[in-house]
N, C-alpha and C positions, 0 to 999 in steps of 0.2 A: 132483106128486115123489113118489117113499112115503118113507118113513120109512129106511129101510138107505139109504137112495141121503143123504139130507140127513145121517144122519151119517155115513158112508164121508167123504162133501166137510167136511165139521165139522171131523174127525179128521185127515182125508190120510192116509186108509188105502186110496186104490181104487186106487189101483196095488194095493195087497195084495189086492183081497177076492176070489180065486179059491184063493186060497193059506192051504193049510190052516196051522186055530192055534198048531198042534206046529210047523209048518217056521220061524215068523215068532220077532226075534225079544224079548225083554224087553221095552222098551219097544214093542215094537208091540204087540205081546199084551192090557198095561197099556191101554194106547188101543182094543182092543178092545171088553177089559171093563169100558171107562168105559162106548163103544154101546153095550151090554146093559145099564148100571146106569142112563143117561138118557134112553136111549126107552121108551115107552109110556106119557111125561110122569107117573110114577109121585112122589107126596107127599113119600116119604122120600126120603132117597140120602144113606149113611153111605159114606162117601172114608176108606182107612187107607189115607196114605201114594202118592196117587194117581198120582206123575210116577217114583216109584222106578223106576228104573234109565232114563231119560230123557236120549239125550243134554242136556247144553243148549236149543239150540232146539226141540225136545217138549215139553221144561216149561214152557217161556215160554208156546207157544204154548194150550197145559191150560190154564197159569192162566189165560190169559186169555177160555178158553173158561168154564168156570166161573164167569169174575167173569159175564161173561153170565146166565149163570143164575144168580145169583147174584139177580140182579133179583128171580128167586122163592121167597130165601132160601135163602143155604148159613154155614155156621157151621164154621173149625174142626175139626173133631174137638175136638183138647183145651178147646177154649169148651163145647165141650158135653158134654165129661166132666164141669166147671168147674159148674155147671149142673145136671147127674143128683147130682153130688158120688162 
């Protein structure tokens, strides 16, 4: 499975795979941005309000997905700001 296909499924955006991003809702654009950020096994990904503009069901799904990635280390932004000072 290609990495793009994996994230299309994980983020539940496959039905919009061939839609221009400019034609997507705000919540769907957030999902696309999140998928791009997570691709490539980046060592560090900083997310600022990753679920802003999403409906409650989509928001819950994204937080569930982020918890899966938290096994690789995920820290909320406000926590990181406390560390940095």
